[in-house]
C-alpha positions in Angstrom: -0.5 -53.3 -85.3 -3.4 -52.0 -87.4 -5.1 -55.3 -87.1 -4.8 -55.2 -83.3 -6.2 -51.7 -83.2 -9.1 -52.7 -85.4 -9.7 -55.8 -83.2 -9.7 -53.6 -80.1 -12.1 -51.2 -81.7 -14.4 -54.0 -82.6 -14.3 -55.4 -79.1 -15.0 -51.9 -77.7 -18.2 -51.8 -79.7 -19.6 -54.5 -77.4 -18.3 -52.9 -74.2 -20.5 -52.3 -71.1 -21.4 -48.8 -70.0 -19.2 -47.3 -67.4 -20.9 -47.6 -64.0 -20.8 -44.9 -61.4 -19.5 -46.3 -58.1 -21.5 -45.3 -55.0 -24.8 -45.0 -56.9 -28.0 -46.9 -57.4 -30.9 -46.4 -59.8 -34.7 -46.9 -59.5 -37.5 -46.8 -62.0 -40.6 -45.1 -60.6 -43.9 -44.1 -62.1 -46.1 -41.1 -61.3 -49.8 -41.5 -60.5 -50.5 -40.8 -64.2 -48.1 -43.6 -65.3 -45.2 -41.4 -66.4 -41.9 -43.2 -65.8 -38.9 -41.6 -64.2 -35.3 -42.8 -63.8 -34.2 -42.0 -60.3 -30.5 -41.8 -59.8 -29.2 -41.9 -56.2 -25.7 -40.9 -55.0 -25.5 -42.9 -51.8 -24.4 -41.4 -48.5 -21.1 -42.4 -47.1 -19.9 -42.4 -43.5 -21.9 -42.1 -40.3 -25.3 -40.4 -40.0 -24.7 -36.7 -39.1 -25.4 -35.4 -35.6 -28.8 -34.1 -36.8 -30.0 -37.7 -37.0 -30.3 -37.8 -40.8 -28.6 -37.1 -44.1 -29.2 -34.0 -46.2 -31.0 -34.7 -49.4 -30.5 -32.7 -52.7 -33.1 -33.3 -55.4 -31.6 -32.6 -58.9 -33.7 -32.1 -62.0 -32.6 -33.2 -65.5 -30.5 -35.8 -64.0 -29.6 -37.5 -67.2 -27.5 -34.4 -68.0 -26.3 -33.3 -64.6 -26.2 -36.2 -62.2 -22.8 -37.6 -63.1 -21.0 -34.3 -62.5 -22.8 -33.6 -59.2 -22.1 -37.2 -58.0 -18.4 -37.1 -58.9 -17.9 -33.7 -57.2 -19.8 -34.8 -54.1 -18.0 -38.1 -53.7 -14.6 -36.6 -54.2 -14.9 -34.3 -51.1 -15.2 -35.9 -47.7 -17.2 -33.1 -46.2 -19.9 -33.6 -48.8 -20.0 -37.4 -48.8 -22.8 -37.9 -46.2 -25.2 -36.0 -48.4 -27.8 -38.0 -50.5 -28.1 -36.8 -54.1 -31.4 -37.8 -55.8 -31.4 -37.2 -59.5 -34.8 -37.1 -61.3 -34.3 -38.2 -64.9 -36.0 -40.1 -67.7 -35.7 -43.6 -69.3 -34.2 -42.1 -72.5 -30.4 -42.0 -73.0 -30.3 -38.4 -74.2 -28.8 -35.8 -71.8 -31.9 -33.6 -72.0 -35.2 -35.2 -72.9 -36.8 -32.1 -74.4 -40.3 -33.6 -74.9 -40.6 -34.9 -71.3 -39.1 -31.8 -69.6 -41.3 -29.5 -71.8 -44.3 -31.1 -70.0 -42.9 -31.7 -66.5 -41.3 -28.3 -66.0 -44.0 -25.9 -67.5 -47.3 -24.4 -66.2 -50.7 -25.4 -67.6 -52.1 -23.5 -70.6 -55.5 -25.1 -71.2 -56.6 -22.7 -73.9 -53.9 -23.9 -76.3 -52.8 -27.2 -77.8 -49.0 -27.4 -77.4 -46.6 -29.7 -79.3 -44.9 -31.1 -77.4 -47.5 -31.1 -74.6 -46.9 -28.7 -71.6 -48.4 -28.0 -68.3 -47.1 -30.7 -65.8 -45.5 -28.7 -63.1 -48.0 -29.6 -60.4 -48.0 -33.2 -61.5 -44.2 -33.5 -61.1 -44.4 -31.8 -57.7 -47.0 -34.3 -56.7 -44.7 -37.1 -57.8 -41.8 -35.8 -55.9 -43.8 -35.0 -52.7 -46.1 -38.0 -52.6 -44.1 -40.8 -54.2 -40.4 -40.0 -54.5 -39.8 -38.3 -51.1 -41.5 -41.1 -49.1 -39.4 -43.7 -51.0 -36.2 -41.8 -50.1 -37.3 -41.4 -46.5 -38.1 -45.1 -46.2 -34.7 -46.1 -47.8 -32.5 -43.8 -45.9 -32.2 -41.8 -42.6 -33.1 -38.3 -43.8 -32.9 -34.9 -42.2 -36.3 -33.6 -42.8 -35.1 -30.0 -42.3 -32.4 -30.2 -45.0 -34.0 -30.9 -48.3 -32.9 -29.0 -51.4 -34.0 -28.7 -55.0 -31.7 -27.8 -57.9 -32.8 -27.0 -61.4 -31.4 -25.4 -64.6 -33.3 -23.3 -67.3 -36.8 -24.8 -67.3 -35.7 -26.6 -64.2 -34.7 -23.3 -62.6 -38.2 -21.9 -63.4 -39.7 -25.1 -61.9 -37.6 -24.7 -58.7 -38.8 -21.2 -58.2 -42.4 -22.3 -58.8 -41.9 -25.0 -56.1 -40.6 -22.3 -53.7 -43.5 -20.0 -54.4 -46.3 -22.5 -54.4 -45.1 -25.2 -52.0 -42.7 -23.4 -49.7 -42.6 -26.2 -47.1 -41.3 -28.9 -49.5 -37.7 -27.7 -49.6 -35.6 -25.7 -47.3 -33.1 -24.6 -50.0 -33.7 -23.9 -53.6 -31.1 -23.4 -56.4 -32.2 -21.9 -59.7 -29.6 -21.8 -62.4 -30.4 -19.6 -65.4 -34.2 -19.8 -64.7 -36.5 -19.2 -67.6 -38.2 -16.2 -66.1 -39.5 -15.0 -69.4 -41.7 -18.1 -70.0 -45.4 -17.6 -70.7 -45.3 -13.8 -70.3 -43.5 -14.1 -67.0 -46.1 -16.2 -65.4 -44.0 -16.6 -62.2 -44.6 -13.0 -61.3 -48.1 -13.8 -60.1 -46.9 -16.6 -57.9 -44.0 -14.5 -56.6 -46.4 -11.7 -55.6 -48.7 -14.2 -53.8 -45.7 -15.8 -52.0 -44.4 -12.4 -50.9 -47.8 -11.3 -49.7 -48.2 -14.5 -47.6 -44.7 -13.9 -46.0 -45.6 -10.3 -45.2 -48.9 -11.4 -43.6 -47.0 -13.9 -41.4 -48.5 -16.9 -43.1 -45.2 -18.5 -44.1 -42.3 -19.7 -42.0 -39.2 -18.7 -44.0 -36.6 -19.1 -41.2 -33.6 -21.2 -42.4 -34.9 -21.1 -46.0 -32.7 -20.0 -48.9 -32.7 -19.3 -52.6 -29.6 -19.0 -54.7 -29.6 -18.1 -58.4 -26.7 -18.3 -60.9 -26.5 -17.1 -64.4 -23.6 -16.9 -66.9 -22.3 -13.6 -68.1 -22.6 -14.7 -71.7 -26.4 -15.2 -71.4 -28.9 -12.7 -72.8 -28.6 -9.4 -71.0 -32.3 -9.4 -70.3 -32.1 -12.8 -68.7 -29.3 -11.6 -66.4 -31.2 -8.4 -65.6 -34.5 -10.3 -64.8 -32.8 -12.7 -62.5 -30.9 -10.0 -60.6 -34.2 -8.0 -60.3 -36.0 -11.1 -58.9 -33.3 -11.5 -56.2 -33.5 -7.8 -55.3 -37.3 -8.0 -54.9 -37.0 -11.1 -52.7 -34.3 -9.6 -50.7 -37.0 -7.7 -48.8 -38.2 -11.0 -47.4 -34.9 -11.4 -45.4 -36.8 -9.9 -42.4 -39.0 -12.9 -42.5 -36.1 -15.4 -42.7 -35.6 -16.0 -46.4 -31.9 -15.8 -47.4 -31.3 -15.0 -51.1 -28.2 -14.8 -53.3 -27.5 -14.0 -56.9 -24.2 -14.6 -58.8 -23.0 -14.1 -62.3 -20.4 -16.6 -63.6 -17.7 -15.2 -65.9 -17.2 -16.8 -69.2 -20.2 -19.1 -69.2 -23.4 -19.2 -71.4 -26.8 -20.7 -70.8 -25.8 -24.3 -71.5 -22.3 -24.2 -69.9 -23.1 -22.5 -66.6 -24.7 -25.5 -64.8 -21.5 -27.6 -65.2 -19.3 -24.7 -64.0 -21.2 -24.2 -60.7 -21.5 -27.8 -59.6 -19.0 -27.4 -56.8 -20.4 -24.0 -55.7 -23.9 -25.4 -55.5 -22.8 -28.4 -53.5 -20.8 -26.2 -51.2 -23.8 -23.9 -50.7 -26.2 -26.8 -49.9 -23.9 -28.9 -47.7 -22.6 -26.0 -45.6 -26.0 -24.6 -44.5 -27.0 -25.1 -40.9 -30.4 -25.5 -39.2 -29.4 -23.7 -36.0 
């Protein structure tokens, strides 16, 4: 019996990775030559009445794509949605070196290790390379594109909303790192709000949802709640905002807890 178990264990050492049914994977490079692993949860069923599928872009896909894909595929009402995970060639759940660059703002006066400052470059990659590829590969509803990010990814998602508000109709920021770089997002938030108040932005049918765990730092919870309260004033211009605290979760556990809520939020929104 022991010999059989050892033989099974030895054979298991040469086993193939478990594939995710209903997915495909691409390798793509940015204009600067940075390589990304793009994970796609394929749409199922007929094209919706809008003429195209909803698309959800998910950051840190190495860590979060499997959970989002499994939850989406298990529920019929969500299956027509396309999930596009933006990940890295490494096998680690969170590639700290790559995300430290991709998800942070420039700071030219300092030399950072690991390097930082690639927010706009990643947005360029998504907007000018990845989105056109998705649009070419699938029938896409151009009015139902969403972005989901956690921690630095949540900070990046807010930066995308504030600086390129036409890229995504819906943004989800889970435990966003609002404290980063002396709260650098405040400047972009003020500019975004001013543009809305001056009638320069079309925020109709746009939404922002933020989640935090109740076991996170009290200041992080307070700052996220305060941001939602400030942006709530923009509802008169069309922006819908929401903030939720998830009981029993900390900074690293909350993104896995809210997978179904995020998908429900993003697949139940309506254009009209």
